[in-house]
C-alpha positions as CSV (number, residue, x, y, z in Angstrom):
1,M,-95.2,-45.4,52.8
2,S,-95.5,-43.3,49.5
3,A,-95.0,-40.0,49.0
4,A,-98.7,-39.6,48.4
5,D,-99.5,-41.0,51.9
6,T,-96.7,-38.5,53.2
7,T,-98.1,-35.7,51.9
8,K,-101.5,-36.4,53.3
9,A,-100.2,-37.9,56.6
10,R,-98.0,-34.0,56.5
11,P,-100.3,-31.5,58.8
12,T,-101.9,-28.1,58.0
13,L,-102.3,-25.6,59.5
14,I,-104.5,-23.8,57.1
15,P,-107.9,-24.0,58.5
16,G,-111.2,-25.3,57.4
17,E,-114.7,-25.6,59.0
18,G,-115.0,-25.0,62.6
19,T,-113.3,-23.7,65.3
20,I,-109.4,-23.4,65.0
21,A,-108.9,-25.3,67.9
22,K,-111.0,-28.3,67.0
23,R,-109.8,-28.5,63.1
24,M,-105.8,-28.1,64.7
25,A,-107.0,-31.2,67.0
26,A,-108.4,-32.7,63.7
27,G,-105.7,-32.1,61.1
28,L,-102.7,-33.3,64.0
29,G,-104.8,-35.9,66.2
30,L,-104.0,-34.1,69.2
31,R,-105.6,-32.3,72.0
32,P,-107.5,-28.7,70.9
33,T,-104.8,-25.9,71.1
34,P,-105.4,-23.2,73.1
35,L,-106.2,-20.7,70.2
36,D,-108.7,-18.2,71.5
37,D,-110.1,-14.3,71.1
38,R,-107.9,-13.1,73.5
39,H,-105.0,-14.5,71.4
40,L,-106.9,-13.3,68.7
41,S,-107.5,-9.4,70.0
42,R,-103.6,-9.1,69.8
43,L,-100.7,-9.1,67.4
44,A,-99.7,-11.8,65.3
45,I,-95.5,-11.5,64.7
46,V,-94.2,-12.9,61.8
47,Y,-90.4,-13.3,62.1
48,V,-88.0,-13.9,59.1
49,R,-84.3,-14.3,59.6
50,Q,-81.4,-16.0,57.2
51,S,-78.3,-15.8,58.9
52,D,-76.0,-14.1,56.5
53,P,-76.1,-11.7,53.3
54,Q,-75.5,-13.9,51.0
55,Q,-78.3,-16.6,52.2
56,V,-80.7,-13.3,51.5
57,L,-79.2,-13.1,48.0
58,N,-78.9,-16.5,46.6
59,H,-81.6,-18.4,48.6
60,A,-85.0,-16.9,47.5
61,E,-87.0,-19.8,48.2
62,S,-86.3,-19.9,52.2
63,R,-87.0,-16.0,52.5
64,E,-90.5,-16.5,49.6
65,R,-91.4,-19.3,52.2
66,Q,-90.8,-17.0,55.5
67,Y,-92.9,-14.1,54.5
68,A,-95.6,-16.5,53.2
69,L,-96.2,-16.8,57.0
70,V,-98.2,-13.5,56.5
71,D,-101.0,-15.4,54.7
72,L,-101.1,-18.2,57.0
73,A,-101.3,-16.0,60.1
74,A,-104.3,-14.5,58.2
75,A,-105.5,-17.7,57.6
76,L,-105.9,-18.5,61.4
77,G,-107.9,-15.5,61.6
78,W,-105.8,-12.3,62.2
79,P,-107.1,-9.7,60.1
80,R,-103.9,-8.2,58.1
81,D,-103.5,-4.7,59.8
82,R,-102.9,-6.8,62.8
83,I,-99.6,-9.1,61.9
84,L,-96.7,-7.3,62.2
85,L,-93.7,-8.6,60.2
86,I,-90.1,-8.3,61.6
87,D,-87.6,-9.1,59.3
88,E,-85.0,-6.5,60.3
89,D,-82.7,-9.3,61.4
90,Q,-82.2,-10.4,57.6
91,G,-78.4,-11.7,57.1
92,N,-77.8,-12.2,61.3
93,S,-76.9,-15.1,62.5
94,G,-78.9,-16.7,65.1
95,K,-75.8,-17.9,67.2
96,T,-76.8,-14.7,69.4
97,A,-79.1,-11.9,70.0
98,D,-76.9,-9.4,71.1
99,W,-76.8,-7.5,67.7
100,R,-80.7,-8.8,66.9
101,T,-82.7,-5.5,66.9
102,G,-85.4,-7.4,65.6
103,F,-85.5,-10.3,68.5
104,H,-85.3,-7.5,71.0
105,R,-88.4,-6.1,69.6
106,I,-90.2,-9.7,69.5
107,L,-89.2,-10.1,73.4
108,A,-90.5,-6.2,74.0
109,E,-93.5,-6.7,72.6
110,V,-94.5,-10.1,74.2
111,T,-93.9,-8.3,78.3
112,M,-96.0,-5.6,77.1
113,D,-98.7,-8.2,76.9
114,H,-98.7,-7.1,72.8
115,V,-98.6,-10.3,71.4
116,G,-101.1,-13.4,70.8
117,L,-99.1,-15.4,68.0
118,I,-95.1,-15.4,67.1
119,L,-95.1,-17.4,64.2
120,G,-91.7,-19.1,62.7
121,I,-90.6,-21.3,59.1
122,E,-88.8,-23.3,62.2
123,M,-88.0,-22.8,65.4
124,S,-84.1,-22.5,65.0
125,R,-84.9,-19.1,63.1
126,V,-85.9,-17.5,66.1
127,A,-82.5,-18.6,68.2
128,R,-79.9,-20.8,67.8
129,N,-79.1,-20.2,71.7
130,N,-80.3,-22.0,74.4
131,K,-80.1,-19.1,76.3
132,D,-81.8,-16.7,74.1
133,W,-84.9,-19.5,73.1
134,H,-85.6,-20.2,76.9
135,Q,-85.8,-16.4,77.4
136,L,-88.1,-16.1,75.3
137,M,-90.2,-19.2,75.6
138,E,-90.5,-18.2,79.7
139,A,-91.7,-14.5,78.7
140,C,-94.3,-16.0,76.3
141,A,-95.3,-18.4,79.4
142,I,-95.8,-16.1,81.3
143,F,-98.0,-13.5,79.2
144,G,-99.9,-16.4,77.5
145,T,-98.3,-16.0,73.8
146,I,-98.7,-19.0,71.5
147,L,-95.5,-20.4,69.4
148,A,-96.3,-21.6,65.9
149,D,-94.2,-23.3,62.9
150,E,-94.9,-25.2,59.8
151,D,-95.7,-28.1,61.7
152,R,-97.9,-27.2,64.7
153,I,-98.8,-24.9,67.3
154,Y,-97.4,-24.6,70.6
155,D,-98.7,-23.7,74.1
156,P,-95.3,-22.6,76.7
157,R,-97.8,-23.0,79.6
158,D,-98.0,-26.7,78.2
159,A,-95.7,-29.4,79.8
160,E,-95.2,-31.4,76.6
161,D,-95.2,-28.6,74.4
162,R,-92.4,-27.0,76.5
163,L,-90.5,-30.3,76.5
164,L,-90.8,-30.3,72.8
165,L,-89.6,-26.9,72.2
166,G,-87.1,-27.0,74.5
167,F,-85.6,-30.7,72.2
168,K,-86.2,-28.4,69.2
169,G,-84.2,-25.3,70.8
170,T,-81.3,-27.8,71.7
171,I,-81.4,-29.2,68.7
172,S,-81.2,-26.0,66.7
173,E,-77.7,-25.4,68.9
174,Y,-76.4,-28.5,68.1
175,E,-77.4,-28.1,64.6
176,L,-75.3,-24.9,64.3
177,V,-72.2,-26.3,66.6
178,L,-72.1,-29.6,63.7
179,M,-72.6,-27.1,60.8
180,H,-69.0,-25.0,62.2
181,N,-67.6,-28.0,63.1
182,R,-68.2,-29.5,59.2
183,L,-67.0,-26.1,57.8
184,E,-63.8,-25.5,59.9
185,R,-62.6,-29.2,59.2
186,G,-63.0,-27.9,55.3
187,R,-61.0,-24.8,55.9
188,L,-58.5,-26.7,58.3
189,H,-58.1,-29.3,55.8
190,K,-57.8,-26.7,52.9
191,A,-55.1,-24.5,54.8
192,N,-53.0,-27.5,55.7
193,R,-52.6,-27.6,51.5
194,C,-51.4,-24.0,51.9
195,A,-54.2,-22.6,50.0
196,L,-56.8,-20.9,51.8
197,F,-56.2,-17.3,51.5
198,L,-59.2,-15.0,52.9
199,D,-57.5,-12.0,52.5
200,V,-54.0,-11.1,51.9
201,P,-51.7,-8.3,53.7
202,C,-50.1,-5.2,51.9
203,G,-47.7,-6.1,49.2
204,Y,-49.3,-9.4,48.2
205,V,-52.3,-10.0,45.5
206,K,-54.8,-13.2,45.2
207,L,-54.7,-14.2,41.7
208,P,-58.0,-15.1,40.2
209,T,-56.2,-18.9,39.8
210,G,-56.0,-18.6,44.1
211,E,-52.6,-18.7,44.1
212,V,-50.7,-15.1,45.9
213,A,-48.2,-13.3,44.6
214,L,-45.9,-10.6,45.0
215,D,-47.8,-7.2,44.3
216,P,-47.0,-6.1,40.9
217,D,-46.5,-2.5,41.8
218,E,-42.7,-1.8,41.6
219,Q,-43.0,1.0,44.2
220,V,-45.2,-1.1,46.7
221,Q,-42.5,-3.4,47.0
222,S,-39.5,-0.9,47.8
223,T,-41.7,0.8,50.2
224,L,-42.0,-2.9,52.1
225,R,-38.8,-3.7,51.4
226,L,-37.4,0.2,53.0
227,I,-39.8,-0.5,55.9
228,F,-37.7,-4.2,56.6
229,D,-34.5,-2.3,56.2
230,K,-35.2,0.8,58.4
231,F,-36.6,-1.5,61.4
232,D,-33.4,-3.6,61.2
233,E,-31.5,0.3,61.8
234,L,-33.6,1.8,64.0
235,G,-35.0,-1.7,65.8
236,S,-38.6,0.2,67.2
237,C,-41.9,0.1,65.5
238,R,-42.6,3.8,66.9
239,R,-39.5,5.1,65.6
240,L,-39.9,3.5,62.5
241,H,-43.5,5.4,62.0
242,R,-42.1,8.6,62.8
243,H,-39.4,7.9,60.2
244,L,-41.9,7.6,57.9
245,A,-44.5,10.2,58.4
246,R,-41.2,12.3,58.7
247,N,-40.6,11.7,55.0
248,K,-44.1,11.0,54.2
249,I,-43.8,7.8,52.8
250,R,-47.1,6.0,52.4
251,L,-47.7,2.2,52.0
252,G,-49.4,0.7,48.9
253,M,-52.8,-1.3,49.6
254,R,-54.9,-3.4,47.8
255,V,-58.8,-2.8,48.5
256,H,-60.7,-6.4,49.6
257,R,-64.1,-4.9,49.6
258,G,-66.8,-3.1,47.7
259,P,-66.9,-1.2,44.0
260,R,-63.5,-0.4,44.4
261,R,-61.7,-4.1,44.7
262,G,-58.5,-4.6,43.9
263,Q,-57.6,-0.9,43.1
264,L,-54.3,0.4,44.8
265,E,-54.7,3.2,47.9
266,W,-51.8,5.0,49.4
267,R,-52.3,5.4,52.9
268,L,-50.0,7.0,56.0
269,P,-48.6,3.7,58.0
270,T,-49.9,3.3,61.7
271,P,-47.5,1.8,64.5
272,G,-50.0,-0.8,64.7
273,M,-50.2,-1.5,61.0
274,L,-46.4,-1.8,60.5
275,S,-46.4,-4.2,64.2
276,R,-48.5,-6.6,62.5
277,M,-46.6,-5.8,59.2
278,L,-43.4,-7.3,61.0
279,H,-45.5,-10.1,62.9
280,H,-46.7,-11.5,60.0
281,P,-44.8,-14.6,58.9
282,I,-46.2,-14.6,54.9
283,Y,-43.4,-11.6,54.9
284,A,-41.0,-14.5,55.1
285,G,-42.3,-16.6,52.5
286,A,-44.1,-18.8,55.1
287,Y,-47.9,-20.1,55.0
288,S,-49.6,-19.3,58.6
289,Y,-53.1,-20.2,59.9
290,G,-54.9,-19.9,63.0
291,R,-52.5,-17.1,64.6
292,R,-55.1,-16.1,66.6
293,R,-57.8,-17.4,68.3
294,V,-61.3,-15.5,69.8
295,D,-61.1,-14.4,73.2
296,H,-64.2,-14.9,74.5
297,K,-64.1,-12.9,78.4
298,R,-63.1,-10.1,76.0
299,T,-65.8,-10.5,73.9
300,A,-68.4,-10.9,76.6
301,A,-66.6,-7.7,77.9
302,S,-67.1,-6.0,74.9
303,G,-70.7,-6.4,74.7
304,G,-70.6,-8.6,72.1
305,K,-68.0,-7.1,69.7
306,L,-65.6,-9.8,68.3
307,K,-62.0,-9.8,70.1
308,M,-59.0,-11.7,69.3
309,R,-56.0,-12.7,71.0
310,A,-52.4,-13.7,69.1
311,L,-51.5,-17.3,70.1
312,P,-47.7,-18.5,70.9
313,R,-46.1,-19.6,67.4
314,S,-46.4,-23.2,69.3
315,E,-49.8,-23.4,69.2
316,W,-50.6,-22.2,65.6
317,M,-53.0,-24.7,63.2
318,V,-50.6,-24.5,60.6
319,L,-47.0,-22.6,59.7
320,Q,-45.1,-24.0,56.3
321,R,-41.8,-22.2,55.5
322,D,-41.1,-21.3,51.9
323,R,-44.1,-21.9,50.0
324,L,-44.8,-18.1,49.3
325,P,-42.6,-15.6,47.9
326,A,-40.8,-13.6,50.4
327,Y,-39.6,-9.9,50.9
328,I,-37.3,-10.9,54.0
329,T,-35.3,-14.0,55.1
330,W,-36.9,-16.5,57.6
331,E,-33.9,-15.1,59.6
332,R,-34.3,-12.0,59.5
333,Y,-38.0,-12.4,60.6
334,E,-37.3,-14.4,63.5
335,A,-34.7,-11.4,64.7
336,N,-37.8,-9.0,64.8
337,E,-39.6,-11.2,66.1
338,Q,-36.8,-11.4,68.9
339,R,-36.2,-7.6,68.5
340,L,-40.0,-7.3,68.9
341,L,-40.3,-9.0,72.3
342,Q,-37.6,-7.1,73.8
343,N,-39.2,-4.3,73.1
344,S,-42.5,-4.8,74.6
345,V,-43.0,-4.0,78.3
346,R,-43.1,-7.3,80.2
347,R,-41.5,-8.8,82.9
348,G,-37.9,-10.1,81.5
349,S,-37.8,-7.3,78.6
350,P,-35.8,-4.6,78.4
351,G,-38.4,-2.4,76.3
352,A,-37.8,0.1,73.9
353,P,-35.1,3.0,74.5
354,R,-37.2,5.9,75.5
355,T,-36.5,9.6,76.1
356,G,-35.8,9.6,79.8
357,R,-32.3,10.6,80.9
358,A,-31.7,7.7,83.1
359,L,-29.4,5.2,80.7
360,L,-29.6,2.0,82.2
361,T,-32.8,1.3,82.5
362,S,-33.5,-2.9,82.1
363,L,-29.2,-3.1,82.3
364,L,-29.0,-2.3,86.1
365,V,-29.2,-4.6,89.0
366,C,-29.0,-4.8,92.5
367,G,-25.5,-6.3,94.1
368,A,-27.2,-6.8,96.9
369,C,-30.5,-8.9,96.0
370,G,-29.7,-9.6,92.3
371,R,-33.1,-7.5,91.0
372,R,-33.7,-5.1,88.9
373,M,-33.4,-1.4,89.6
374,Y,-35.9,1.1,88.6
375,A,-35.9,4.8,87.1
376,S,-37.6,7.4,88.9
377,Y,-37.1,10.9,87.9
378,R,-37.6,13.2,91.3
379,S,-37.0,16.7,88.8
380,K,-36.5,17.1,85.2
381,S,-32.9,16.7,85.4
382,T,-32.6,14.0,88.2
383,A,-33.0,10.6,87.6
384,Y,-32.9,8.0,91.0
385,Y,-32.4,4.4,90.5
386,G,-33.8,2.3,93.3
387,C,-34.5,-1.5,93.8
388,M,-37.4,-3.2,92.7
389,R,-37.1,-5.1,96.0
390,R,-36.9,-2.5,98.0
391,K,-39.7,-0.7,96.4
392,N,-42.2,-4.0,97.1
393,E,-40.5,-5.5,99.6
394,G,-39.3,-2.5,101.9
395,S,-35.5,-4.6,101.5
396,A,-32.6,-2.5,103.1
397,C,-31.3,-2.4,99.6
398,C,-30.1,1.5,98.6
399,G,-30.4,3.3,95.5
400,L,-28.7,6.0,94.2
401,E,-28.7,8.8,91.6
402,A,-28.4,8.0,88.2
403,G,-25.8,10.5,87.2
404,V,-23.1,8.7,88.7
405,V,-23.0,5.7,87.3
406,D,-24.5,6.4,83.7
407,D,-21.9,9.0,83.4
408,L,-19.4,6.3,84.4
409,V,-20.3,3.7,82.1
410,A,-21.1,6.6,79.1
411,Q,-16.6,6.9,79.5
412,Q,-16.1,2.9,79.8
413,V,-18.0,2.9,76.0
414,L,-16.6,5.8,74.5
415,R,-13.3,4.3,75.6
416,A,-14.0,1.2,74.2
417,L,-15.5,2.5,71.1
418,E,-12.0,4.2,70.2
419,P,-10.1,1.9,68.3
420,A,-13.2,1.1,65.6
421,T,-13.6,5.0,65.4
422,L,-12.6,5.0,61.9
423,A,-14.6,1.8,61.1
424,L,-17.6,3.6,62.6
425,S,-17.0,6.8,60.2
426,L,-17.2,4.9,56.9
427,K,-19.9,2.9,57.9
428,A,-21.6,6.1,58.9
429,I,-20.8,7.5,55.5
430,Q,-22.3,4.4,53.9
431,D,-25.7,4.3,56.1
432,V,-26.0,7.7,55.1
433,H,-25.6,7.6,51.4
434,Q,-27.9,4.6,51.5
435,E,-30.5,6.2,53.4
436,R,-30.6,9.3,50.6
437,E,-30.5,6.6,47.9
438,R,-33.7,4.9,49.1
439,L,-35.5,8.1,49.6
440,H,-34.6,9.5,46.4
441,R,-36.0,6.2,44.8
442,H,-39.5,6.6,46.8
443,W,-39.5,9.7,45.8
444,R,-38.7,9.6,42.1
445,Q,-41.4,6.7,42.0
446,R,-44.0,9.1,43.2
447,L,-43.6,11.4,40.7
448,E,-43.1,9.1,38.1
449,R,-46.8,8.0,38.7
450,A,-48.4,11.5,39.7
451,T,-47.1,11.7,35.6
452,Y,-48.3,8.5,34.7
453,E,-51.8,9.8,36.5
454,A,-51.5,13.2,34.4
455,E,-51.0,11.2,31.4
456,R,-54.3,9.1,31.3
457,A,-56.3,11.5,32.6
458,E,-55.6,13.8,29.8
459,R,-55.8,10.9,27.3
460,Q,-59.2,10.2,28.6
461,Y,-60.6,14.2,28.3
462,Q,-59.0,13.6,24.5
463,A,-61.3,10.6,23.8
464,V,-64.4,12.2,25.3
465,E,-66.7,13.9,22.7
466,P,-66.4,17.6,22.9
467,E,-70.2,17.8,22.7
468,N,-70.5,15.9,25.4
469,R,-70.3,18.1,28.0
470,L,-71.5,16.2,31.0
471,V,-68.6,13.5,30.6
472,A,-66.1,16.0,29.5
473,R,-66.4,18.5,32.7
474,S,-66.3,15.7,34.9
475,V,-63.4,14.4,32.9
476,E,-61.7,18.0,32.9
477,R,-61.8,18.1,36.3
478,Q,-59.8,15.0,37.0
479,W,-57.0,15.9,34.7
480,E,-56.6,19.4,36.6
481,E,-56.8,17.6,40.2
482,S,-53.9,15.2,38.7
483,L,-52.2,17.9,37.4
484,R,-52.2,19.9,40.7
485,N,-51.3,16.7,42.6
486,R,-47.9,16.5,40.3
487,R,-47.1,19.6,40.3
488,D,-47.5,19.6,44.4
489,I,-44.7,15.9,44.7
490,A,-42.6,17.9,42.3
491,E,-42.3,20.9,44.4
492,E,-42.1,18.7,47.8
493,Y,-38.8,16.7,46.0
494,D,-37.6,19.6,44.5
495,R,-37.3,21.3,48.4
496,F,-36.1,17.7,49.5
497,L,-33.1,17.7,47.0
498,K,-32.2,21.1,48.6
499,E,-32.5,19.5,52.2
500,Q,-30.8,16.7,51.1
501,P,-29.1,16.0,48.2
502,P,-28.2,12.6,46.8
503,R,-24.8,12.7,46.9
504,L,-22.7,14.3,50.4
505,S,-20.8,16.8,49.9
506,E,-16.4,17.1,50.9
507,D,-17.6,19.2,53.8
508,Q,-20.3,16.3,54.9
509,R,-17.8,14.2,54.6
510,A,-15.3,15.8,56.2
511,R,-17.4,16.3,58.9
512,I,-18.8,12.9,59.4
513,L,-15.1,11.8,59.7
514,A,-14.0,14.7,62.1
515,L,-17.1,13.5,64.7
516,S,-16.4,10.2,64.0
517,S,-12.9,10.4,65.6
518,D,-14.6,13.3,68.8
519,L,-16.9,10.6,70.0
520,P,-17.5,12.6,73.3
521,T,-18.5,15.6,71.4
522,L,-20.7,13.6,69.3
523,W,-22.1,11.8,72.6
524,N,-22.8,15.2,74.1
525,A,-23.9,16.5,71.0
526,P,-27.6,18.1,71.3
527,E,-28.9,16.1,68.6
528,T,-27.8,13.2,69.8
529,T,-31.0,12.3,72.3
530,A,-30.8,9.7,75.1
531,A,-32.7,7.3,73.1
532,D,-29.2,7.5,71.1
533,H,-27.1,7.1,74.3
534,K,-29.6,3.9,75.3
535,E,-29.3,2.1,71.8
536,I,-25.7,2.4,71.8
537,I,-24.7,1.4,75.6
538,R,-27.1,-2.1,74.9
539,L,-25.4,-2.6,71.8
540,V,-22.0,-3.5,73.7
541,V,-23.1,-3.5,77.2
542,E,-25.2,-6.7,78.5
543,R,-25.6,-6.0,82.3
544,V,-24.2,-3.2,85.3
545,E,-24.7,-4.7,88.5
546,V,-24.0,-2.0,91.4
547,H,-23.4,-2.9,95.4
548,V,-24.2,0.4,97.4
549,R,-23.7,0.2,100.9
550,A,-26.1,2.7,103.3
551,E,-22.9,3.5,105.7
552,T,-20.9,5.2,103.1
553,E,-20.9,7.0,100.4
554,R,-18.3,4.8,98.1
555,G,-19.7,2.2,96.1
556,E,-18.6,-0.6,93.1
557,V,-19.8,-1.1,89.6
558,V,-19.4,-4.3,87.9
559,I,-20.1,-3.6,83.7
560,S,-20.4,-7.3,82.2
561,W,-19.6,-6.5,78.3
562,R,-21.3,-8.6,75.6
563,G,-18.5,-11.2,74.2
564,G,-18.1,-12.2,78.3
565,V,-15.5,-9.7,79.5
566,T,-16.5,-8.3,83.0
567,T,-14.7,-5.0,84.5
568,R,-15.1,-3.2,87.9
569,H,-15.0,-0.1,88.9
570,D,-15.3,2.3,91.9
571,I,-17.7,5.1,92.6
572,I,-18.5,8.1,94.8
573,R,-22.4,8.4,95.1
574,T,-24.0,11.4,96.7
575,V,-25.9,10.9,100.1
576,S,-28.0,12.7,102.1
577,R,-26.6,13.0,105.4
578,Y,-23.1,13.8,106.7
579,E,-23.6,10.6,108.8
580,S,-23.4,8.4,105.5
581,L,-20.1,9.6,104.8
582,G,-17.7,6.4,105.6
583,R,-15.2,9.4,107.4
584,Y,-18.0,11.4,108.9
585,D,-16.5,10.8,112.4
586,Q,-12.7,11.7,111.1
587,L,-14.2,14.9,109.6
588,M,-15.5,15.9,112.7
589,N,-12.2,15.4,114.9
590,R,-10.4,17.4,112.1
591,I,-12.4,19.9,112.0
592,V,-12.7,20.3,115.8
593,E,-8.7,20.1,115.8
594,M,-8.7,22.7,113.4
595,R,-10.9,25.2,115.5
596,T,-9.1,24.5,118.3
597,K,-6.1,26.1,116.9
598,G,-7.6,28.8,116.2
599,Q,-8.3,28.6,112.1
600,T,-11.0,30.8,110.8
601,I,-13.9,29.5,109.1
602,K,-12.5,29.7,105.4
603,Q,-9.5,28.2,106.2
604,I,-11.0,25.1,107.3
605,A,-13.2,24.9,104.1
606,A,-10.1,25.5,102.1
607,R,-8.1,22.6,104.1
608,L,-10.8,20.1,103.4
609,N,-11.2,20.9,100.0
610,A,-7.3,20.1,99.8
611,E,-7.4,16.7,102.2
612,G,-9.9,15.4,99.8
613,Y,-12.8,15.3,102.1
614,R,-15.9,15.1,100.4
615,T,-19.7,16.5,101.1
616,P,-22.5,14.5,100.7
617,R,-24.5,16.0,97.6
618,S,-22.1,18.8,96.5
619,R,-19.8,19.0,94.3
620,K,-18.2,21.9,94.9
621,G,-16.2,21.1,98.0
622,Y,-16.6,22.3,101.3
623,T,-17.8,26.0,102.3
624,S,-18.3,28.6,104.7
625,T,-21.8,27.9,105.2
626,S,-21.0,24.1,105.5
627,V,-18.2,24.2,107.9
628,R,-20.3,26.3,110.0
629,K,-23.2,23.8,110.4
630,L,-20.3,21.4,111.4
631,L,-18.8,23.4,113.8
632,S,-22.6,24.2,115.5
633,R,-23.3,20.2,115.6
634,A,-19.6,20.0,117.1
635,D,-20.4,22.1,119.7
636,L,-23.6,20.8,120.7
637,T,-21.5,17.6,121.5
638,R,-18.1,18.7,122.4
639,G,-19.0,21.5,124.4
640,R,-21.2,19.9,127.0
641,I,-18.3,17.4,127.5
642,A,-16.3,19.9,127.9
643,T,-17.9,22.2,130.2
644,G,-19.1,19.5,132.7
645,Q,-21.3,21.9,134.8
646,L,-25.0,20.7,134.2
647,D,-26.4,20.2,137.7
648,R,-29.1,18.0,138.9
649,H,-32.3,17.9,136.5
650,E,-30.5,20.3,134.4
651,W,-30.7,19.8,130.1
652,W,-29.1,20.6,127.0
653,L,-31.7,22.1,125.0
654,P,-31.7,19.7,122.4
655,D,-31.8,16.8,124.6
656,L,-34.8,17.8,126.1
657,A,-36.4,18.8,123.1
658,R,-36.1,15.1,122.2
659,E,-37.4,13.9,125.2
660,L,-40.3,16.1,125.1
661,Q,-41.0,15.1,121.4
662,M,-40.8,18.8,120.8
663,S,-39.4,20.9,117.6
664,P,-35.9,22.5,120.0
665,D,-37.3,26.0,118.1
666,K,-40.3,26.0,120.2
667,L,-38.3,24.9,123.5
668,R,-35.6,27.7,122.9
669,E,-38.9,30.3,121.8
670,W,-40.1,29.3,125.5
671,A,-37.1,30.0,127.0
672,L,-36.9,33.5,125.5
673,R,-40.1,34.3,126.8
674,G,-39.3,32.8,130.0
675,W,-41.8,29.9,130.4
676,V,-39.5,27.4,131.1
677,R,-35.9,28.1,133.9
678,S,-33.2,28.2,131.6
679,R,-29.7,29.9,131.0
680,Q,-27.2,30.2,128.4
681,V,-23.7,28.6,128.6
682,P,-20.5,30.8,126.9
683,P,-18.6,31.3,124.5
684,R,-21.6,30.0,122.0
685,G,-24.5,30.8,124.1
686,L,-26.0,26.8,124.3
687,W,-29.2,26.8,126.2
688,V,-29.8,24.5,129.8
689,V,-33.0,24.4,130.9
690,R,-34.0,23.0,134.3
691,A,-36.6,20.2,134.5
692,D,-37.3,18.0,137.0
693,G,-40.0,15.0,136.6
694,R,-43.0,17.4,137.3
695,E,-41.5,20.1,135.1
696,R,-41.4,17.5,132.3
697,Q,-44.7,16.7,133.4
698,R,-45.8,20.2,132.8
699,L,-44.2,20.9,129.6
700,R,-46.3,18.5,128.1
701,K,-49.4,19.5,128.9
702,L,-48.1,22.8,127.5
703,L,-47.3,21.2,124.4
704,R,-50.9,19.5,124.0
705,A,-52.4,22.9,125.0
706,S,-50.5,24.7,122.3
707,K,-50.9,22.4,119.4
708,R,-54.7,22.3,120.7
709,S,-54.6,26.1,119.8
710,K,-55.5,27.1,123.3
711,A,-54.5,30.1,124.8
712,V,-51.3,30.3,127.1
713,G,-51.6,31.9,130.7
714,A,-49.1,34.1,132.6
715,T,-45.6,32.7,133.6
716,P,-45.8,29.4,135.1
717,F,-43.5,30.6,137.2
718,R,-45.2,32.1,140.9
């Protein structure tokens, strides 16, 4: 068929003679289209959309064709004041309707029964998603709205038209998938050649040739190297961020978009920015592509806002080493990755050292079950280690206060480090020199940059014609601002020089040597934090296993040192009851023996401390108060056996209270009020209560009545 025949056969919606429906039927060779006065009395919507801003700027012909549909709607019989043009979705993809306000506006107008015709250049302009397309089509079928494009008019209520509209919607969606796959394959092919660079991170620039090079700014490079060196020392993104913020160190970043594209901006780093920098393999000279993937679940939950998910290295699409200029070696990059993995809060990772008082978090395991022990804080000064299995499954594993095992491990660590005190002191002096040199270099570079900016502003001011005051005033303000900035940086640098001179004085060197030779003093110094303690312990200790039994205060600690050496140590923990002491029976017998011999309470306490008997919790030893409590307990047990004068149906008051499941103090109060038949046994005045079966039943009723706060009548004995 010739081009002329094709042109004649192509239908057009521009009307000629007769009614619109008849002209459409004659032009298309089909049945009449149900376009009547009811449709003409409502709005005609012309929908205009192009997929991205680049198409809006460059594809002018498509834009003009879509806006020309207003004339087509007028030719179909709609007055121009009844034609609504919706083009607010220009530059938005038709993949989803989440961010397309124009599409939602069409749906709203249709469901309010305001629309007679929706006109688009083709159906793919309305939606490239079957869900959105069928939602619109169903709404049009319910409210009798007609759809039209350059080819023909469609009635959503007609079965054949619905079938054709469904096919067009499916083809439109599949066409988007084909275009995406074609573009993605081209992008992947370019990435396999290490030639695909969208945006380069801080410290790199993209050359006009498409290649990537180190940022030519010397301060940018030195700042990045300082960050990687400091992370090797501190080992945590949070601590690294605090160090940079404390020293007011900023990152030089190139602007990627906008009118200032390519210019250098100095910004304060954030923990997230530092984490992304440490995770990025480009700093080790490796090219990578496909390190992240769209997380569709999180994207749907966030209302359409794109959410990405980091992938493990084995799932990256492209990873090629030694293809780009590097700031660190690949071995340092992998070591940083391993350190960040250990700092993460997940099962099997020790986590970053924190400020809690418990020193063995992530290192301490239960000797009974092998599970990790967790730290809890019952007060600001008291930490407690508990077994995770007991917490989750209710096992019989025992815990202990953290101070006992922490002090033991700290002592052993200090003892292990004693032979290396001289080497540690020399290394400390070297680290201080290196740290101060890095910071002074950074300050000198900041001052040099501020001086250059001030001189450049002065040259710009001198180049302006004096008569052109409109420009001269603006340039003069910039010059003054740059001078103030240079002055502020110079003053800050002077303050920094007074606080941290470039070289250590002899007094400072002597103090470092003295502290390094006296490790316990350095360990207990107020400036040494709990996080520092944990960092030191983790450098030399790999695992600590503690064996604790419920029936004794004694336990065993097994320390596994890095290097394979294992040492065993005995500890004595605090317990909550005297019955948990291993020598409890021997203790009670000894107290009764000394009391029987006529020794005073103070003499018994002193003798117990001299013989090495321990209290459950206090480290001060036995006092008169604790001995008196134990004597009372001994009297309650041995006094009853010694008297042997209990008649039938007589009870010792604590035993009867236990039988009635009530407080001994309440039962003693009843005895004092005369509500129970009782007597006292010398010499301690122990209470004996007479209670047979009927009396115990009466006392239980009396107890229930007292719990209900009812008034108790007169004395029960008549």
